[in-house]
N, C-alpha and C positions, 0 to 999 in steps of 0.2 A: 498052648495049654488050655484045656477046659476040664475042670475037675470038681467033684463034689467032696466036701469035707464034713465029717461028723466031729464036732468039737466037744471035748469033755466038759460036762457042765461045771465041774469044779474050777475051770479056768475062767468062767464068766459069771460067777456069783458076785454080785455087788457088795461092797463093804457096808456095814451097818451105818457108819458115819455118813456115807454118800446118800443112803436112803433117808436118814434123818434130815440132812440138809435139804434134800429134795422136797421134804414136807414143809419147808419154809421155816424151819427152826435154825436160827443163826448159829454160826460157828462160835464155840465158847459157851453156849447155853446147853445145859444138860437136859435131855428130854425126860418127861415124867415116866414112871414105871410102866403105865399102860401103853404109852407110845412105844417104848422100848420092846415090850413083849409083842406088840403087834408087828413091829419090824422083824423081830426074830422069827415069829410064826410065818410071816410072808416069805422070808428067805428060805425057811424050811420047806414050804410048799413049792416054791420055785425050784429048789434043788431036786425034789422028787419028780416034778412033772415036766420041767423044761427039757427040750431036746434040741440043743443048738446045732444048726446045720447051715452050711454055706456052699455056694457054687461060685466059681470064678472062671473067667474066660479072657485070655489075652487077645488083644486085637491091635491093628495098626491105626495110625492117625487117619489114614484114608478111610478105613472102615468106620471110625468114630465120626468122621466128617459127615457120614450119611445118617448116623444115629442122633447126634447132638441137636440138630435143628428141630427134631420132634415133629409137632404139628404146626410149627411156624409161630409159636406163641412165646418164645424166649424173649427176654429183654434185649434191646439193641446192642448192648455192650455188657459183658459179664466176665467175672474173674475166671470162671470155668473155661470159657473159650480162650481167653488170653493164656491161661496156664497150659492147657492140654496141647496147644499148638507149639509150645516150646519144650514139651516133655520128651523123655527118652522111651518110656514104656507106659502102656495103658492096659487096664483090665476091667471089664465089666464084672460086677459082683451082685449077689443077693444073699441075705441071711434071714433066718427065721428061728424062733424057738418053738415053733409048731403050735397047733391049734388047741391042744389039751389045756395048756396054761391059760389061754384066752377064755376058754369055756369056764374054767374055774373062777376067773375074775367075774364073769357074768353071773355065775351061780351065787357068788357072795352078795351081789347087789339084789338078786332076785329074792333072797331070803332075808334081806334087811341088814346084812352084815356090811354096812357101808364103809366103816372105818377099815376093816380088814380088806375089803375090795379095793379101796383107794390105795392102801399100802401095797397090796399085791400088784396092782397096776403099775405103781412106781418101780417096784423091784423088777417086774417084767420088762419095762421100758429100759431101765438101766442095764439089765442083763442082755437085752437085744443089742444095745449099743456096744457092750463089751464083746459080744459075738462078732460084730462088724470089725472091731479093733483086732480081735484075734485073727480074723481072715486077712486083714491088712498085713499083719505080722507074718502070716504064712506066705503071702505074696512077696513080701520084702525078703524073707529067707530064700525063696526061690530065686529072686534076682541076685542075691549075694552069691548063691551057689553057682550061678552061671556067669559070674563076674560082670554083672550089669548094675551093681549098687555098691557104693563106698561112702566114706565119711563126707564127701562133698555133695551127697545126694539127700533128698528128702522124699517123703511119700505122704500123700494126703487123699482123703475120700471126699467126693461130692455126690449129692443126690438130687434127682428131680424134685422140684418144689422148693428149692433153696438156691440162694446166690444167683437169681435171675434165670435159672434153668427151670422152665415151666414144668409143672407136674405131668402134663400130657406127654412129656418126653419118656414117660414110663412105657408107652405103647411100643415104640421102636426098640427100646432097651429090652423089653420082654421078648419081642419077636426074635432078637438076636441071641439072647442069653438062655431063654427057655427056663425060667425059675420054676415052672410047673414041675420040673423034674425033682424038686425038693419040696413040693407041696404048696408053692405060692401061686395064687391066682390074682388076676387084675380085673377089677370091675369097671363098669362103664364110666365111673368118675375118676378112674386112674388110681384108685386106692387099692392097697394090697390086702389080701386075705390069706393067712392070718394077719390080724392088725399089727401084731408084734413082729414086723418084718422090716428090713431096710434094703434098698437097692441103690445102685449108682455106679460110679466110675472111680477106680483107684488110679491116681496119677503119680508117676515117679519121674524125677528129674533133678537137675541142679537146684540147690536150695534157693538160689536167688529168684527162680521163676515163680515161687509161691508168694513173694512179697507183693501185697497190694493194700491200698487204703480202703477201709470199709466206708467209702463215701458214695457208692453207687446209689441211685434213687431208691432201690428196693432194700438197701441196708437200713433205712429208717424204719422199716417194718419189722426188723429182726429184734427179738426180745433179749437174746443172749450175746450176740456177736462172738460166739464160741470159736468161730474160725480164726479169730485173731490170737486166741490162746494156743490153738493147735499150730498156727504158723510160727508163733514165738518159740514153741517147743522144738519145732523143726530146726530153727536157726541155732538153737543151743546144743543140739545133738552132735 
């Protein structure tokens, strides 16, 4: 399967509480009226301008064996490598909310609307992540429909630039997946354009293959350790 999906924007609008928390306001603390209005305005702009789109392509472990080493700069041992080699199904993916929303963010900074620009940037980042989650769910539903996913299985995304998978891995990923078909380009620094884009691998398999300790050397550089939350969620499903 290789397919492009246009995802309804109303499925990837971040909640206002998520946006407020992302601004550094702790849970339980009510934001002031100005902050709340900025968040609401940013969500409104996102809803009008964002065009969530994704592309997904199933591949074999043998195919991913050729892609994962990238430019030879991965960490010597990574959870991605450990997990995908024990997996049942794999799919490359990329998502974007397209360029117009990114241009709108830049416009806010250029006219001195820094607060709205920052808020809109947060909304766009969260919306892009929700778009990736929506594509993951689409792939999960596909696996369910062909009887390759059940209650014993989990599914998880990984991207170049994280978990020891060097960002230069984008080059081979793009060569195989061709995200340019949905308007995503890769520059010489392996960064994507539009900036609000995500790419990587979706891994499906038995829940136990996703368990790992975040004690790899590169884990010390991670600010969120969000993978642990996602893995815990898998185990509880």
